[in-house]
C-alpha positions in Angstrom: -5.3 -9.2 18.8 -4.1 -6.2 16.6 -6.3 -5.3 14.0 -5.1 -2.7 11.0 -7.0 -1.9 7.5 -6.3 0.1 4.7 -7.7 0.7 1.1 -5.9 -1.4 -1.4 -3.2 0.9 -3.0 -0.9 0.7 -6.1 2.5 0.1 -5.1 2.1 1.3 -1.6 4.8 3.1 0.3 7.0 1.4 3.4 4.4 2.6 6.1 1.7 0.7 4.4 3.9 -2.6 5.0 5.3 -1.5 8.3 1.5 -1.3 9.9 0.6 -4.6 8.3 3.9 -6.0 9.9 2.8 -4.7 13.4 -0.7 -6.5 13.0 -1.8 -9.7 13.8 -4.7 -9.4 11.0 -5.2 -7.0 8.2 -8.4 -6.1 6.3 -8.4 -4.4 2.8 -11.1 -1.7 2.8 -12.6 -2.5 -0.7 -16.0 -1.2 0.2 -15.2 2.3 0.8 -15.3 5.0 -1.9 -12.8 5.3 -4.4 -10.8 8.8 -4.2 -9.1 10.0 -7.4 -5.8 11.9 -7.2 -4.9 9.8 -4.0 -2.8 6.5 -3.6 -5.3 4.1 -4.9 -4.3 4.2 -8.5 -0.9 5.9 -8.5 2.4 6.0 -6.4 6.0 7.4 -6.6 9.1 6.0 -7.9 12.8 7.7 -7.8 14.4 9.2 -10.9 17.9 10.5 -11.2 16.9 13.9 -10.1 13.7 13.6 -8.3 10.6 11.3 -8.6 7.7 10.6 -11.0 4.1 9.2 -10.5 3.1 6.0 -12.0 -0.5 6.1 -12.5 -3.0 3.5 -13.4 -5.9 5.1 -15.6 -9.2 4.2 -14.3 -12.8 4.2 -15.9 -14.2 7.1 -13.9 -16.4 9.0 -16.3 -20.3 8.8 -15.7 -19.3 6.4 -12.9 -20.4 8.4 -9.8 -19.3 7.4 -6.3 -17.8 3.9 -6.9 -16.5 1.7 -4.2 -12.8 0.4 -4.6 -13.6 -3.0 -5.7 -16.0 -1.8 -8.5 -13.4 0.4 -10.2 -12.3 -0.8 -13.8 -9.0 0.1 -15.3 -9.0 1.9 -18.5 -7.0 -0.1 -20.7 -7.5 2.0 -23.8 -4.4 3.7 -22.4 -0.8 2.1 -22.8 -0.1 2.3 -18.8 1.1 -1.2 -18.5 4.0 -0.7 -21.2 4.7 2.6 -19.6 5.2 1.6 -16.2 7.4 -1.4 -17.0 9.6 0.9 -19.3 9.7 3.4 -16.1 11.0 0.7 -13.7 13.4 -0.3 -16.3 14.6 3.1 -17.2 15.2 4.1 -13.5 16.0 0.8 -11.9 17.8 -1.4 -14.3 21.1 -0.6 -12.4 19.9 -1.0 -8.9 21.6 -3.9 -7.3 18.5 -6.1 -6.9 16.6 -5.2 -10.0 17.0 -8.3 -11.7 15.8 -10.3 -8.8 12.4 -8.3 -8.3 11.6 -7.1 -11.9 10.4 -10.4 -13.7 7.4 -10.5 -11.2 6.4 -6.9 -12.4 7.4 -7.8 -16.0 4.6 -10.6 -15.9 2.2 -8.2 -14.3 2.5 -5.8 -16.7 2.0 -8.4 -19.5 -1.4 -9.5 -18.2 -4.7 -7.6 -18.9 -6.2 -6.4 -15.7 -9.8 -5.4 -15.5 -10.4 -4.4 -11.9 -8.0 -1.9 -10.0 -8.3 -4.0 -6.6 -7.1 -7.5 -8.5 -3.9 -5.6 -9.7 -3.3 -3.8 -6.2 -3.7 -6.8 -4.2 -1.6 -8.9 -6.5 1.3 -6.5 -6.3 0.9 -6.0 -2.5 0.7 -10.0 -1.7 3.9 -10.1 -3.7 5.7 -7.5 -1.7 4.7 -8.9 1.5 6.1 -12.2 0.6 9.3 -10.7 -0.3 9.5 -8.7 3.2 8.5 -12.0 5.1 5.3 -10.5 6.3 3.0 -13.3 7.0 -0.1 -11.3 8.7 -3.5 -12.7 7.6 -5.2 -11.0 5.0 -8.9 -10.3 4.7 -11.3 -8.3 2.8 -14.2 -5.8 4.0 -16.4 -7.0 1.3 -16.6 -10.6 2.7 -17.5 -9.2 6.1 -20.8 -7.6 5.7 -20.2 -4.4 7.4 -22.9 -1.8 8.0 -21.4 0.9 9.9 -19.6 4.0 8.5 -16.3 6.0 9.6 -15.3 4.9 13.1 -18.3 2.6 13.6 -17.4 0.7 10.7 -13.8 0.2 12.3 -15.2 -1.0 15.5 -17.5 -3.4 13.6 -14.8 -4.9 11.8 -12.7 -5.2 15.0 -15.6 -7.1 16.6 -15.8 -9.3 13.5 -12.1 -10.1 13.6 -12.2 -10.5 17.5 -9.4 -7.8 17.7 -9.1 -6.3 21.1 -6.8 -3.5 19.7 -6.9 -1.4 16.7 -3.8 0.0 15.1 -4.4 3.2 13.1 -2.2 5.3 10.8 -0.9 8.7 12.3 -3.5 10.3 10.4 -6.3 8.8 12.2 -5.8 11.2 15.1 -7.7 13.8 12.8 -10.9 11.9 12.0 -11.4 9.0 14.5 -13.9 9.2 17.5 -11.6 8.0 20.0 -14.2 7.7 22.7 -16.1 5.2 20.6 -13.1 2.5 20.8 -13.1 2.8 24.8 -16.8 2.4 24.9 -16.5 -0.7 23.1 -13.7 -2.0 24.9 -11.1 -1.7 22.1 -7.7 -0.4 22.7 -6.7 2.3 20.1 -3.2 2.6 19.1 -1.5 4.9 16.6 1.3 3.6 14.2 4.6 5.1 15.1 7.0 5.0 11.8 10.1 6.7 11.1 10.9 6.5 7.4 14.3 4.7 7.2 17.2 5.9 5.2 18.9 3.4 2.9 21.4 3.1 -0.1 19.0 4.5 -2.6 20.2 5.3 -6.3 21.5 8.5 -7.5 22.4 9.7 -3.9 26.0 10.6 -5.3 24.6 13.0 -7.6 21.8 14.9 -5.6 23.0 13.9 -1.9 19.3 14.1 -1.1 17.4 10.8 0.2 13.9 10.9 -1.2 11.3 9.4 1.4 7.7 8.2 0.7 8.3 6.3 -2.6 6.8 3.1 -3.5 8.1 0.2 -1.4 9.7 -1.3 -4.4 12.5 1.3 -4.3 13.6 -0.4 -1.0 13.5 -3.8 -2.4 15.3 -2.7 -5.7 18.1 -1.1 -3.7 18.4 -3.4 -0.7 17.1 -6.7 -1.6 17.2 -9.3 1.2 18.1 -6.5 3.9 14.6 -4.8 3.2 12.9 -6.6 6.1 15.3 -5.6 8.5 15.5 -2.2 7.6 11.7 -1.9 7.6 11.2 -3.2 10.9 13.7 -1.1 12.5 11.8 2.1 11.4 9.6 2.3 14.6 10.1 5.1 17.2 
């Protein structure tokens, strides 16, 4: 069984969902430390000439080192209205905007307290639209004691996984010998970002990769799953 895992990100990019689709089991790393200025509370969407960040403000002042599952959203700022308006502004003319936007419109009408709850809700929705049925678990339910590579190996054993699928960046920090010693096969994700009929290409002639996965959904709709699954080497 192939296991993969990742922090719950906000509006994740396509590689995130490609890794889940290539796995038999996926675990949200909600006990690891929250890192600002990464992708746990923000991501990119396409605009007419470039891209912009959509950022969920969080309560970080005087909080110290927080695990992701404890990070609270700062609802003193009008971020929900801003995000909904940004999606409308830049995707209203996308072919499949009307099909998917009602979900996000509903999301941005609710009051979210925890960042994890917001992120997981959106991720589950996108998984459903991509017909990805990989079982999902949470690290916080697993009583894991190890750290770094030991944490991953412990999760593999907890889930009865004989193979761990890492993102390509894992080559920089994973202690590969430990997987062999534990009898676990280590594989690295092979993902080539697909090109598709993205908005505004007629004006800029430049496809912009690494955006939030909703860019694919709004532009390609029901063809998104096939496009995503054909993005391996």
